C-alpha positions as CSV (number, residue, x, y, z in Angstrom):
1,M,43.4,-2.2,-12.1
2,P,39.5,-2.3,-12.1
3,S,37.9,0.5,-10.1
4,H,34.3,-0.7,-10.3
5,V,32.3,-4.0,-10.7
6,V,29.1,-4.8,-12.6
7,T,26.3,-5.4,-10.1
8,A,23.5,-6.1,-12.6
9,L,23.0,-9.7,-13.9
10,H,24.2,-8.4,-17.3
11,L,25.0,-4.9,-18.6
12,N,25.5,-3.6,-22.1
13,L,28.8,-1.9,-22.8
14,R,28.0,0.7,-25.5
15,S,30.1,2.7,-27.9
16,A,28.1,5.8,-26.9
17,P,26.2,6.7,-23.7
18,D,22.8,6.4,-25.5
19,P,20.6,3.4,-24.7
20,T,18.1,4.3,-27.4
21,Q,20.6,3.4,-30.2
22,K,22.0,0.1,-31.5
23,N,25.4,0.7,-30.1
24,V,26.1,-2.3,-27.8
25,I,29.7,-3.5,-28.0
26,V,29.5,-6.4,-25.6
27,V,27.4,-7.7,-22.8
28,L,29.2,-7.8,-19.4
29,P,28.1,-10.4,-16.9
30,Q,27.7,-9.6,-13.2
31,G,31.0,-9.4,-11.4
32,T,33.0,-8.1,-14.4
33,G,35.6,-5.6,-13.3
34,V,35.9,-2.3,-15.2
35,D,38.2,0.7,-14.9
36,K,36.6,4.1,-14.9
37,I,38.3,6.5,-17.3
38,A,36.0,9.5,-17.0
39,N,32.4,10.7,-16.7
40,S,30.6,10.3,-20.0
41,S,28.9,13.2,-21.8
42,R,25.6,11.8,-20.5
43,I,24.9,12.4,-16.8
44,G,25.0,9.1,-14.9
45,W,27.3,7.3,-17.3
46,F,30.9,6.4,-17.1
47,E,33.5,5.8,-19.9
48,V,35.3,2.6,-18.9
49,D,37.8,0.0,-20.0
50,A,36.8,-3.6,-19.7
51,V,38.8,-6.8,-20.5
52,V,36.8,-9.2,-22.6
53,A,38.4,-12.5,-23.7
54,G,41.8,-11.1,-23.1
55,T,41.1,-7.9,-25.1
56,K,40.7,-4.4,-23.6
57,V,37.5,-2.8,-24.8
58,R,36.6,0.8,-24.2
59,G,33.0,1.9,-24.0
60,H,30.2,3.5,-21.9
61,L,28.2,2.0,-19.0
62,N,25.2,3.2,-17.0
63,S,26.9,3.8,-13.6
64,A,23.6,3.0,-11.7
65,H,24.6,-0.7,-12.3
66,L,28.2,-0.4,-11.1
67,G,29.6,-0.7,-7.6
68,L,33.0,0.1,-6.2
69,I,35.5,-2.8,-6.0
70,G,34.5,-4.9,-3.0
71,T,30.7,-4.5,-3.5
72,T,28.9,-7.7,-2.8
73,F,25.8,-9.0,-4.6
74,P,23.9,-12.3,-4.6
75,T,25.5,-15.2,-6.4
76,A,24.0,-18.4,-7.7
77,H,24.9,-21.8,-6.2
78,T,24.0,-25.4,-7.0
79,T,24.6,-28.6,-5.0
80,T,27.5,-29.5,-7.2
81,G,29.1,-26.1,-7.0
82,K,28.8,-25.5,-10.8
83,L,26.1,-24.0,-12.9
84,P,24.9,-25.9,-15.9
85,I,25.8,-24.6,-19.3
86,A,22.9,-22.6,-20.7
87,D,21.4,-23.8,-24.0
88,L,20.2,-20.7,-25.8
89,G,19.1,-22.4,-29.0
90,S,20.4,-24.5,-31.9
91,R,21.4,-21.8,-34.3
92,A,24.5,-19.7,-33.7
93,T,22.6,-16.5,-34.2
94,E,20.4,-17.5,-31.3
95,K,23.3,-17.9,-28.8
96,R,24.7,-15.1,-26.7
97,S,28.0,-13.9,-28.0
98,V,30.5,-11.7,-26.2
99,T,30.8,-9.7,-29.4
100,G,27.1,-9.6,-30.2
101,A,25.0,-6.5,-30.0
102,R,22.2,-8.0,-27.9
103,A,21.6,-10.3,-25.0
104,Y,19.1,-13.2,-25.3
105,S,17.2,-14.8,-22.5
106,I,17.4,-18.4,-21.6
107,G,14.6,-20.6,-22.9
108,K,13.9,-24.3,-23.5
109,S,16.5,-26.3,-25.4
110,G,16.4,-25.3,-29.0
111,K,13.6,-22.7,-28.4
112,P,15.1,-19.5,-27.0
113,R,12.7,-16.8,-25.8
114,S,12.5,-13.6,-27.8
115,K,15.3,-11.1,-27.7
116,V,15.5,-9.1,-24.5
117,S,15.1,-5.3,-24.9
118,D,17.4,-2.9,-23.2
119,D,14.7,-2.0,-20.7
120,Q,14.2,-5.7,-19.8
121,T,17.9,-6.4,-19.7
122,E,18.9,-3.5,-17.5
123,A,15.7,-2.7,-15.5
124,A,15.7,-5.9,-13.5
125,T,18.1,-4.4,-11.0
126,I,17.6,-0.6,-11.5
127,P,17.8,0.9,-8.1
128,V,14.7,2.5,-6.7
129,V,14.9,5.8,-4.7
130,L,12.2,6.7,-2.2
131,L,11.7,10.4,-1.4
132,L,10.1,11.2,1.9
133,H,9.1,14.8,2.9
134,G,8.9,16.7,6.2
135,I,6.2,18.7,8.0
136,R,4.2,21.7,6.7
137,D,5.3,20.7,3.3
138,F,3.5,19.8,0.0
139,A,6.8,18.3,-1.0
140,L,7.1,20.1,-4.3
141,W,10.9,19.6,-4.1
142,Q,10.3,15.9,-4.8
143,N,9.5,16.8,-8.4
144,S,12.8,18.3,-9.3
145,I,14.8,15.7,-7.3
146,R,12.8,13.0,-9.1
147,H,13.6,14.3,-12.6
148,T,17.3,14.6,-11.6
149,L,17.5,11.1,-10.4
150,E,15.5,9.6,-13.3
151,E,17.9,11.4,-15.7
152,N,20.7,9.5,-14.0
153,G,19.1,6.1,-14.4
154,F,17.2,5.6,-11.2
155,V,13.5,4.7,-10.6
156,V,12.0,7.2,-8.2
157,E,9.0,6.8,-6.0
158,P,7.8,9.8,-3.9
159,L,6.1,8.8,-0.6
160,N,3.4,10.9,1.1
161,Y,1.7,10.9,4.5
162,G,-0.2,14.1,3.8
163,R,0.5,17.6,5.1
164,F,1.6,17.3,8.7
165,N,1.0,20.5,10.6
166,L,3.2,21.9,13.4
167,L,0.7,21.0,16.1
168,K,0.7,17.3,15.2
169,F,4.5,17.4,15.0
170,L,5.0,19.0,18.4
171,A,2.3,17.0,20.2
172,P,4.0,14.9,22.9
173,I,1.7,11.9,22.0
174,S,2.3,9.2,19.5
175,I,-1.1,9.0,17.8
176,F,-0.4,11.5,15.0
177,R,3.1,10.2,14.4
178,R,1.9,6.6,14.2
179,Q,-0.6,7.5,11.6
180,A,2.1,8.9,9.4
181,I,4.4,5.9,9.9
182,K,1.5,3.5,9.1
183,A,0.8,5.3,5.8
184,I,4.4,5.2,4.7
185,E,4.8,1.6,5.7
186,K,2.0,0.6,3.3
187,Q,3.5,2.7,0.5
188,V,7.0,1.1,1.0
189,E,5.4,-2.4,0.9
190,I,3.8,-1.5,-2.5
191,V,7.2,-0.3,-3.9
192,I,9.0,-3.5,-2.8
193,Q,6.3,-5.7,-4.2
194,N,6.6,-4.0,-7.6
195,N,10.4,-4.0,-7.5
196,P,11.3,-7.3,-5.8
197,D,14.9,-7.6,-7.0
198,A,15.9,-3.9,-6.9
199,P,17.9,-2.2,-4.2
200,I,15.8,0.4,-2.4
201,H,17.4,3.7,-1.5
202,V,15.9,6.4,0.7
203,I,16.2,10.1,0.8
204,A,14.3,11.5,3.8
205,H,13.9,15.1,5.0
206,S,13.0,16.4,8.4
207,F,10.1,14.4,10.0
208,G,10.6,11.9,7.2
209,T,13.9,10.9,8.8
210,Y,12.0,10.1,12.0
211,V,9.5,7.9,10.1
212,V,12.3,6.0,8.3
213,S,14.2,5.4,11.6
214,L,11.1,4.0,13.2
215,L,10.4,1.7,10.2
216,M,13.9,0.3,10.4
217,R,13.6,-0.3,14.1
218,E,10.1,-1.9,13.9
219,R,10.1,-3.8,10.6
220,F,12.6,-6.6,11.1
221,N,12.1,-7.8,7.5
222,L,12.6,-4.4,5.9
223,R,15.9,-3.8,4.0
224,F,16.9,-0.5,2.7
225,H,20.1,-0.1,0.7
226,R,21.6,3.4,0.8
227,V,19.9,5.9,3.2
228,I,20.3,9.7,3.2
229,F,19.0,11.9,6.0
230,C,18.8,15.7,5.7
231,G,17.3,18.1,8.3
232,S,17.2,15.0,10.5
233,V,15.1,15.0,13.8
234,V,16.3,11.5,14.8
235,P,17.8,11.5,18.3
236,F,21.6,11.1,18.2
237,D,21.4,8.0,20.4
238,F,19.1,6.1,18.1
239,D,20.1,2.4,18.3
240,F,21.5,2.0,14.8
241,E,23.6,-0.8,16.1
242,Q,20.4,-2.9,16.6
243,V,19.3,-2.4,13.0
244,Q,22.6,-2.2,11.1
245,D,21.6,-5.3,9.0
246,R,18.7,-3.2,7.6
247,F,20.7,-0.7,5.6
248,A,24.0,-0.4,3.8
249,R,26.5,1.3,6.0
250,P,27.0,4.2,6.5
251,I,23.9,6.3,6.5
252,I,24.7,9.8,5.2
253,N,23.4,12.6,7.5
254,E,23.5,16.0,5.9
255,V,24.1,18.6,8.6
256,G,23.3,22.3,8.2
257,T,25.0,24.6,10.7
258,R,22.1,27.1,10.2
259,D,19.3,24.5,10.4
260,I,17.5,25.5,13.6
261,W,14.5,23.2,13.3
262,P,15.9,19.9,14.5
263,A,17.3,21.7,17.6
264,L,14.0,23.4,18.2
265,A,12.1,20.1,17.9
266,E,14.3,18.5,20.4
267,S,14.0,21.4,22.8
268,V,10.3,21.9,22.6
269,T,8.8,18.3,22.6
270,T,9.7,14.7,23.2
271,G,10.9,11.9,20.8
272,Y,13.0,14.0,18.5
273,G,16.7,14.9,18.3
274,S,18.9,17.6,16.8
275,S,21.1,15.4,14.6
276,G,20.3,17.7,11.6
277,T,21.8,20.6,13.5
278,Y,24.7,19.0,15.5
279,G,25.1,15.6,13.7
280,F,25.1,12.1,15.1
281,R,28.9,11.8,15.6
282,R,28.9,8.1,16.1
283,P,29.5,4.8,14.1
284,L,27.3,3.6,11.2
285,V,26.5,7.2,10.3
286,R,28.6,9.7,8.3
287,D,27.8,13.3,9.1
288,R,28.4,15.6,6.2
289,W,28.6,19.2,7.3
290,H,27.4,22.2,5.2
291,N,28.3,25.6,6.6
292,G,25.4,28.1,6.4
293,A,22.9,25.5,5.3
294,K,19.3,25.9,6.5
295,H,16.5,23.4,6.6
296,G,15.7,23.3,2.9
297,Y,19.2,23.8,1.6
298,F,19.6,20.3,0.4
299,L,16.4,20.0,-1.7
300,D,17.5,21.1,-5.2
301,R,18.9,19.6,-8.4
302,R,22.4,21.0,-7.8
303,F,22.8,19.4,-4.4
304,C,21.3,16.2,-5.6
305,T,23.7,16.0,-8.6
306,E,26.8,16.9,-6.6
307,F,26.3,14.9,-3.4
308,W,23.6,12.3,-3.7
309,I,23.9,10.7,-7.1
310,P,27.6,9.6,-6.5
311,F,26.6,8.0,-3.3
312,L,23.5,6.3,-4.6
313,R,25.4,5.0,-7.7
314,T,28.6,3.6,-6.1
315,G,28.7,4.6,-2.5
316,E,31.1,7.4,-3.1
317,I,30.9,10.1,-0.4
318,V,31.7,13.5,-1.7
319,K,33.3,15.7,1.0
320,G,31.3,18.5,2.7
321,D,32.9,21.3,4.7
322,D,36.0,20.2,6.7
323,Q,35.6,22.8,9.4
324,P,32.0,23.2,10.5
325,E,31.1,26.7,11.7
326,S,29.6,27.2,15.1
327,T,25.9,27.3,15.5
328,P,24.3,30.4,17.0
329,I,24.7,30.9,20.7
330,W,20.9,31.2,21.3
331,L,20.4,27.9,19.6
332,N,23.1,26.3,21.7
333,L,21.3,27.6,24.8
334,L,18.1,26.0,23.7
335,H,19.9,22.8,23.1
336,I,21.2,22.8,26.6
337,F,18.2,24.2,28.5
338,K,15.3,22.4,26.9
339,M,12.2,24.5,26.4
340,K,9.9,21.5,27.1
341,Y,10.9,21.6,30.8
342,A,10.1,25.3,31.0
343,I,6.8,24.6,29.3
344,S,6.0,21.8,31.7
345,L,6.6,24.2,34.7
346,L,4.5,26.9,33.1
347,V,1.6,24.4,32.6
348,F,1.9,23.3,36.2
349,A,1.9,26.9,37.4
350,V,-1.3,27.6,35.4
351,I,-2.9,24.6,36.9
352,L,-2.1,25.9,40.4
353,L,-3.7,29.2,39.6
354,I,-6.9,27.6,38.1
355,V,-7.4,24.6,40.4
356,P,-7.7,25.4,44.1
357,L,-5.4,23.4,46.3
358,P,-6.7,21.6,49.4
359,F,-7.0,24.0,52.4
360,D,-6.3,27.0,50.2
361,L,-2.6,26.9,50.7
362,A,-2.2,30.1,48.7
363,C,-3.2,31.9,51.9
364,G,0.0,30.8,53.6
365,A,1.3,28.6,56.3
366,N,-0.5,30.3,59.2
367,K,-4.0,29.1,58.1
368,T,-2.7,25.6,57.3
369,A,-1.1,25.5,60.8
370,R,-4.4,26.3,62.5
371,I,-6.1,23.5,60.6
372,R,-3.3,21.2,61.7
373,Q,-4.0,22.2,65.3
374,N,-7.6,21.2,64.9
375,I,-6.5,17.7,63.9
376,V,-4.3,17.5,67.0
377,Q,-7.3,18.7,69.1
378,L,-9.5,15.9,67.7
379,E,-6.8,13.2,68.2
380,R,-6.4,13.8,71.9
381,P,-9.7,12.3,73.1
382,L,-9.2,9.4,70.8
383,I,-6.1,8.3,72.8
384,G,-8.2,7.2,75.7
385,M,-10.8,5.2,73.8
386,G,-13.4,3.3,75.6
387,S,-15.2,4.0,78.9
388,S,-12.3,6.0,80.2
389,A,-12.9,8.5,77.4
390,G,-15.9,9.7,79.4
391,Y,-18.2,9.9,76.4
392,S,-21.4,7.9,76.3
393,A,-24.0,7.2,73.7
394,G,-26.5,9.2,75.5
395,N,-24.2,12.1,75.7
396,R,-22.9,12.3,72.1
397,E,-23.4,16.1,72.4
398,Q,-19.9,16.2,73.9
399,W,-18.5,14.7,70.6
400,L,-20.5,17.2,68.6
401,A,-19.4,20.1,70.8
402,L,-15.8,19.0,70.2
403,L,-16.4,19.2,66.4
404,D,-18.3,22.5,66.6
405,G,-15.4,24.0,68.5
406,L,-13.0,23.5,65.5
407,N,-12.0,26.5,63.4
408,A,-12.4,25.5,59.8
409,D,-11.2,29.0,58.9
410,G,-13.5,29.1,55.8
411,D,-11.8,26.2,54.1
412,E,-14.3,24.1,52.2
413,V,-12.3,20.9,52.2
414,F,-11.8,20.9,55.9
415,S,-15.4,21.9,56.5
416,A,-16.6,18.9,54.4
417,M,-14.4,16.7,56.5
418,V,-15.9,18.0,59.8
419,A,-19.3,17.3,58.3
420,E,-18.4,13.7,57.7
421,L,-17.2,13.4,61.3
422,R,-20.5,14.7,62.6
423,T,-22.3,12.1,60.5
424,I,-20.2,9.4,62.1
425,V,-21.1,10.7,65.6
426,M,-24.8,11.0,64.9
427,G,-25.1,7.7,63.1
428,A,-23.3,5.5,65.6
429,S,-25.5,3.0,67.4
430,A,-25.7,3.0,71.2
431,N,-27.0,-0.6,71.4
432,G,-23.7,-2.0,72.4
433,G,-23.2,0.2,75.4
434,D,-20.9,3.2,76.0
435,N,-17.6,1.3,75.4
436,N,-18.7,-0.1,72.0
437,Y,-20.1,3.3,71.0
438,N,-16.9,5.1,71.9
439,M,-14.8,2.4,70.2
440,F,-16.7,2.7,67.0
441,V,-16.7,6.5,66.9
442,S,-13.0,6.6,67.8
443,N,-12.0,4.1,65.1
444,E,-14.1,5.8,62.4
445,M,-12.7,9.2,63.3
446,S,-9.2,7.9,63.4
447,H,-9.4,6.7,59.8
448,K,-10.9,10.1,58.7
449,L,-8.3,12.1,60.5
450,Q,-5.5,10.0,59.1
451,D,-6.8,10.7,55.6
452,L,-7.1,14.4,56.5
453,R,-3.5,14.5,57.9
454,T,-2.1,12.8,54.7
455,T,-4.0,15.3,52.5
456,I,-2.9,18.4,54.2
457,E,0.8,17.3,54.5
458,N,0.9,16.4,50.8
459,A,-0.6,19.8,50.0
460,A,1.8,21.6,52.3
461,A,4.8,19.8,50.7
462,V,3.8,21.2,47.3
463,C,4.2,24.8,48.6
464,S,7.2,23.9,50.8
465,L,5.2,24.8,54.0
466,T,6.5,23.6,57.4
467,L,3.7,22.4,59.6
468,P,3.8,22.3,63.4
């Protein structure tokens, strides 16, 4: 019973796991089922059995071009439902043979192209792995991971958005994050352009997981194959359901029970989550737990060889720890009681200390109440507007006396308001007679007093003061 299937267009079955030697037994076409016997002596290769023309043949295959049974891959179709027979040349030695040592490319009838080298034959669909780093990091780990993956038959492309400092990471504004996303987007486009037929895998760490998640959400034409997150700061409620056609399910999320940074990021600022500390625990993502693992635990050759290479090759998910240990209590408290809310309150308190409130509310409710009484005193004569108010244009001193009798209690804001009212009284025209004069003054003062009332009541509400 086959355990794997050839995913490359054609793959050399070799007598030894060494592509530099002339040791090809047979060329296996895409879709051929093979049965894995064991790992070969060379990392990244399998010893397999394959059935060719009814005969079982044993040899070695590069596992980067194998998928588990059930793996799907593009197939060719024609309008008639059949593919034409390929004419590889007139001489028997120019035709592809199931027992030949090499594969030949298709050329014009009777004029085959030159023999295809191993690199040309197998590199057409060699998977590409993108490595994306986190913050405060020169990403030196990418070098060792790159060598490990290349030794196992992958093409590796490190991505780089520069050193992202802690201030940029924690800033609750998007400008710095968008700059990093834009830089990575351009680099991914270059990789895809140079590897148009290759599956693109991604290994992202820390802030790199945030960048990848945003690219998947915003780039509708972007298709990753297998995706691995470690030290993830992606929110647990990220809408993977909306982008599930843009990656091969599931995403692997490496969770470290001693990785405090995702939880701190979620607690301190906006936009991030603690999925690297507590997992996603939802469909489309497989959380793989590692007890005692800190933020950089995953970034070495041993971890890559044990956990990532099997998944990138065939989709095999090596088990992590079955029983995750509890995270520290203090970290759980930070997860529950977010620091960003306490920081917001602290900033507001500092603003209250630095910026004076209207009417100097810090002095208490008594002073504010006296100013409120002044407003009431001003409003009383306005009730009987017109000639019945008893004020005439020639006797505007009565209006001024009313204003002068108010107790501003040293408050600059209220004093400025009284000065505006005096300007209204002094500037009003008496040409229209007493009634018109009083009507004008009353209306103008009513508007100003309403503004004053709204201001003082809003200010009092901030300090929970009860006004009379």
